[in-house]
N, C-alpha and C positions, 0 to 999 in steps of 0.2 A: 525377932527384931532386926532392923537393917544394920549392916556393916557399912559404915562410911568413914574412911580413914584419911589422915593427911599423907602427903607425898612430897618428894623433891621435884618441884616443877622445873621443866626446861623451858626457859622463857627468853624473849628478846630484851635487850637494854631499852629503857623507856625512850631513848632518843630516836629509835627506829621503829617503835611498836606500830605506829600507824601504817608504815610502809610494809611491815612484815605481815600484819593481820590481813585477813581476807574473808569473803563470804565462804560458806561451806561448799564443798566440792560438788554437791548434787543440785545446786540451784543455777547452774550455768552450763553451757556447752563449751567445747574446746576453743572456738573462735572468741567467745566472750571472755574466757579465762585468759587467753593470750593478750587481749586488749587491756584487761584489768591489771595484768602483771607487766605491761610494757614500761620499761624504764625503772622497774623495781627489782633489782637483783636479789634483794633479800625477802621478797614476797614468798609466803608459804605455798602459794599456788605452784611454785616450781617443784614442790613435793606432792601436793595433793592432785595436781593436774599436770604431771611431768610430760605429757604428750606435747605441751606447748614448746618444749625444748627438743623435740624429736622431729625428724623429717615429716613433711606434710603427708597426711594420709596414713600415718602409723596407727595400727590398731591400738585403741586406748587400753585394752586388756592384755596387751602383748608383754612378753618378758623385757623387751626393749624399754618399754615405759616404766615398768616396775624398777628395773636396774637404774634408770635415769632418776627415779624418785630417791633411791638410796644414795646415789652420787650427789644429788643436790642437797639431800638432808645432811650428809657428812660434811659438805662444804659449808653449810650454814653454821655448823658447830665449830668447824675449824676457823672460820672467819670471825667467830665471836658474836654471830647474829642470834645464836641461841646459847644460853648459859644456864647450867643446872644449879638450883639452889642447894646450899650445903646441908640444910636441915629439912626434914619433912614438915609440912605445914598445910593448913587449909588456906583458901583464897576466897575473897568475896568478889564476885563479878556482877556488876549492875548494868542495866541497859535502860536507856531513856528513849521513849517514842511517844510522840504527840503529847508531851508534857507529863507522861506517866512513867515512873521508874520502878523496875522490879529487881530485887536483890537475891542472887543465888549464891550458894556455897559450892566452890569447886573442891571436890574430894574424890577419892577412889572408892568405887563400889566393888563388891565382891562377885566374882564369876559364880561362886557357889550360891549366892543369893538368887541369881537369875535361874540357875538350875533348880532351886528349891521353890521358886515361885514367890520369894519375898520381894524380888523386883517384878512388878506386874506389868503386863503389856495389854494393849487394846487393839493391836493391828496384827495381821498376818505378815510374814516376810516372804520375799522371793529368793530362792537359793542362789540365783545368779548374782544378785546384788550383795548378798552376804558374802559370797565367794570373793568378789572383787575387794571388799574391805578387809577380808581375812588375808588375802595375798599381800596387800599393802602393809598390813600390821606385821605379817610374817617377815617381809623383806626389810622393813625399817626397824623392827623390834621395838615399836613404840605405838601408843595410842596417839596418833597425830592430831585428830580433832575430838573435841568432847561430844558427849550425848546430853540430851536435855531431859532432865528428870524433875519430878515433882514429889512432894510429900505433904501429908496433912500438917498444917502449920503448928509449930511448937512455940508457945510464947517466949520461953527462955532463949531459944535460938534467935527469935526475932529481936530480943532485947540486946543480945550480944552483938548482932550485926548492926543494929541501930547505934550502939555506943561507938563501934569502930568507925563507921562512916561519918558520924558527927564530929569525931575528935581527931581523926587522922586524915592527912592529905592523900588522896589516891595516887598510887604509883603510876598507873596509866589513866589518862583522862583525855579523850578525843572524840571528835564527831567524824564518822566514816563518810567518805566522799560518795560512795555508791548509793547509800540509802538515807543519809542525813541523821542517822540514829546515834545517840551518845553511848559511849562504852567507858566504864569506869571500873577500876581494879585495885584491890587492896590485898597484899599478902597479910596473913594473920601471923604475926611474929612472936607473940607471947606463947610460950610452951604450955602454960596453964590453961589458957583460953582454947588452944588446940585440943588439949586433953578433954576439956569439958564439952566441947562440941562433939567429939567422938563419943563420949559417954551419953550425951543427949540423944544422938541418933540411935544408939544401941538400946536405950531404955524408953524413949518417947516416940520413936518412929517405927511402928510395927512393919510397915511396908513402904517401899518407894515405887514410883510409877513412871514408866517410859512415856514422856510427853511427845518427844520428837527424836528420831534416830533409832528406830527399831532395828534396821539392818546393821548399823554399827554396833548396837548393843549385842545382838545375836552373834555377830562376827567376833567381837571381843570375848564373849563367853566361850565360843568354840576354840579360839586361839588358846585361851587359858587351859581348856581341857586337853588340847593337843600337846601343849608344852608340859603339862602335868604327866601325861602318858610317856613322854620322851625322856623324863628325868627320873632315873632310878633312885636318886637321893632326895626326891620331893619332900618338902617339909610342910607345905601349906602357907608359908610366910613369904615366898618369892613374889616379886613384883608382878609376875605374869598371872597371879591369881586375882589381880585387881585391874580395873579399867576406869578411865577418867570420865566423870560426869559432873554437870552443873545442876545442883539441887535447889529448886525454887519452891517456896511454900505455896500451896495450892490457892490461897486467898489473894495472891499477888498476880496470878496469871489470868490472861484473857485470850480465849480462843476466837479466832476470826472465822467468818463464814467461808465455806468452800462450795462453790457454785458449779452448775452444770450447763453445758450447751449441747444441742443435738442436731445432727446434720440434716435430718429429714423428718417428716411427719408420718412416716410409715404408711404412705399412700392416702392420707387423710387431707382434706382441705382445712384451712384455718378454722372455718366455721364448724366443721365436723369435730375437730379437736376440742374446741370450746364446749360443744354440746356433750361430748363424752366426759370431759372434766366435771361437768355439773352433777354427775352421778355421786361423786364423793366430795366435792368442794363447792363452797359458795364462791362464785366467780363474779368479780366486779371490775369493769373497765375503769382504768385510772388516768388515761390520757397519754401524752407524749413525754411528760416529765418522769425522771427516774423515780421508781417506787421501791422502797426498801422494806423488807419484812420487819414488823415491829414486835413480834412475840412468837412464842413457840406455836407450832402448827399453822403458821401463816407463811405463805410463799409469795414471791413475785414472779411473774412470767412476762417475758418480752416476746412479742409475736406480731409480725406484720406492721411494725412501726409503732406499736402501742404497748403500754404496760398494763398488766392485770394483777389484781390481788386475789389470791386463792386461799380460802380458809377451809381447812380440813373439817368436815362434818363430824359431829360426835358419833362415836361408834366405829370410826375408821382407823382409830389408833388405840393403843393400850398404855395408859400412863403408869400402870403397875409393872410393866415389862420393860427392863432396862434397854432392850433393843427396839421393841415395839413403840416406845415413846419418842424415838429419834425421828426428826423430820427427814433425814436421809432415808430412813426405812419407809416412811410414808410415801415419799416421792418415788422411791425405787419400786415399791410394790404396786401403787395405784396409778402411777403415770408412766414411768419408764418401761416397766415390764408389762403391765396390763393393757396399756394403750399404744405405746410406741415400740413394743416388742423388743426391748433391750433387757435381756435376762442376766447377762454376766458383765458387770461393769468393768471387770479386770481385763477382759479380752475384746469387748465390742470396739470396733473402729468407728462407730457412728456417734460416739459420745466423747466430749472433752471436758476437762475439769479446770476451773479458773479460780485461783486463790483470791479471797476477798480483798487482799492488800492491793490488788489492781483495780478495785472499784467496780461498780455495776456498769459504769460507762463502757468497760471492756466487753461486757455481755452485749450491750446494744451495738457496739462496733462489730463484733463477730457476726451478729445476725444481719445488720444493715449491709455488710459487705457481701452477703450471699454465701459466705463460707459455712454458716450455720442457719438452721431454719427457725429454732426456738431456743430460748434460754430461760433457766429457772434459778432464782436467788433464794437462798435458805437462811433462816435465822440460825445464828451460830450455836454450836453445842456448848454446854457449860462444863466447867471443871467437875462439878458434882456428877454430871452424867458420865463423864469419862471415868471417874473413880468408881462409880457404881458398876459400870460395865466391867472394868478390870477386877474389881472385888468379887464379882459373881462368875468370873471366868469366861465371860462372853467376849466376842470380837466385834468391833464396829465394822460397818460396811466400808468398802474402799473409799478413800478420799473424803473423810468426814471432818477431820480437824486440820486447821491451819494455824500455826504459831508464829507470831512475829513480835519482836525482832528475832531473826535467826541468831544463833550463837556465833560469835565471831571466831574464826579459826586463826591460829598464830599467836594468841595471847599466852597460851600455855600448852605444853605437851607432856605426856606421861611416858617416861622411858621405862621399858619393861626389864631392863637390866639395871640393878642398883649398885 
């Protein structure tokens, strides 16, 4: 069963929370981060993207930047921009997008659960990205940003959350300027409710699942192991044995499509590509209006100023195989690899990935500009598919899931020293 426990959150006063909070570090470049933090002295970007306070051209992975992160983090605490709660507790973090709200519980997951496979993953990680987050955690001695977890919904947890959000005014409640999404936050102040939530995870949630933040999760677990090895008096109760995650019930989450664009047709003409596609797909020309896939195993293709509907023929996929059923697998095997000769999605320079939050108009724009030759839109993966893959120990192909809204950084931090 999963260990999820309350902790003493390090948080901004509500008067400055909107200014302190920011998008996660990995959805922007340095120039964008600098613009977002402009005029905001208490923005957490001064910690997560501290290169914005270093001389232009400074290597973002240099010791100079990490030291600046520590300096800025220390200043935020000294100025009272971050204040630690006196008692450990859970927190409810809700996000509203397009009229839909999802409610997560902020708590500490156990590094040991990750090592044992109780925290399940569905993606591979890159050592360089893990190392970057490990170094920041090591320097600041804190989990600066949360990771995004899910779990199979537990009715009693849902009831507790519903009761709190209906009867208590949120401590934080604002709409972010960058994306227009609503962010709402309630500390769980009742000790008995905190105790019951911890018990429910321990008895009703056999596993938790990494939805978004695989690199931060792996880095946190490695830091925990590192600190454990360095402490001759290790007891297992130290804060470094845990890391911060927002846990959402699976039935509230919606995965957005993650689409592909390709730079060239591998020497084929547009007509030749369409003929080759007909071996494994029913191909229907749809005209100039944007065409969005409506069901599993249906794809949209934008080519030569026109949209096409591609329907995978029976026998080209395996609905009994957690990987074979995925549309990203079908597209990768039957189109990208077989026809366009793109075998490794992780390393190929001929392919790019576009999150569905940007809309299918972005695919059309990339092709019409001449930057790309063809674009493919996919039907989004379901939470059931994600959990099935994680439960069977499988790994999804690269760039399969896109979760939105992203977790807002700066609402709460987990201090590794208590």
